[in-house]
N, C-alpha and C positions, 0 to 999 in steps of 0.2 A: 316680020322677017326673023326667024328662028335662028339663034345662035349669034346674033349681033352683040358687040362688045358692050352695048348699053342695057342689055337685058337684065332685069332684077331677079336674081336667084335667092330664095329664102334660106337663111342659115338653118341648118339642121344639126343638132347635137346628139351625139351618141349618149348612151346610158352613162358611160365613164366621163364625158364631157359635162353632163348635168351634175354629176357628183362633184367634179372639180369646181364648177361655177358656184354651186351652193356652199360648198366647204369654204371656198375663198371669200364669199360674202359673210358667212358666220365669223370667220377669223377677223375680218375688217370690222365687223360690227362689235365683236368683243374687245378688240384693241382699242376701238374708238371709245367705248364705255370705260375701259380701264384708264384710258389717258384723261377722260374728263372727271372721273371719280378719284383718281389718284391710287397709288399702291397701297395707301392706308385703308382702302375699302376691302379689306380681306375678311373672310369668314372666321368666326371665333366667338363672336358675341361678347357680352359683358354680364357678368353675374354680380348682383349686389347693387348697391346705390351709387352715389356719386364718387368720382375718383378725386377730383380737385377742381379748382377754379380754371377756366379756360386761360391758357397762356402761362400757368404758373411754372416756375423753374425751380430747381434745387441745385445747390452746389455740392458735389461729391466730396465727402470727408475722407481722411486717411483710413484705409481698411474698410471702407464701405462697399457693398456690393450692389448690384442691380436688384437682387432678391430683397435685400434689406430696404432699398428705396421703394420698391413696389409695395412691399408689406406696409411701410409707413404711409404711403400715398393713399392706399385703399385697403385697410384691414379686413373689409368684409368680403373681398373678392378673392378668386384663386390667384395667388401670386404669379403662377405660370403665365396666366392670360395678361396680366398687367405688365410683366416683364416683356413679353412679346410686343405689347402695344408701345411700350417705351423705346424698345430697339427700333421698331418701325417708324415712330415719330421722330427719332433722332438720327435715322439713317446709320444705325450701328450693325447692320446685317452682316458685313463682312468680318468685323471684330467687335463683338459685343462687350469688350473690356472697357471699364471706366477708369479714369485717373483722377487722383485728388486735385480738387480745384476746378474740375470740368463742370460746366453748366449743362444740366439735363432738363429737357422740357417733359412735363408730365402730361399724360392724356387727360382730357376733360370728359366728364360724365358719359 
């Protein structure tokens, strides 16, 4: 019986529909990967040797800057990269200003 309400009609996607489905799946996959790896999994790499022991923290001294902390933590690496890693690790993205007495976690190797 043709046209009955229980007849199974296959779903057909247009080209635009396929693009939307594939793009949505890619976005969901990337979001899932970002959530499982965390925001610290950013591109940038690491130049040089070990930065510090895992979990090491420093207390900011009066007049001290993130640049000085990064240079002291890993003198063989590019301070710009180390500063960005410190900002990411400590959640300082909105305001990367440090205050005297503040405890700052340093990135590990």
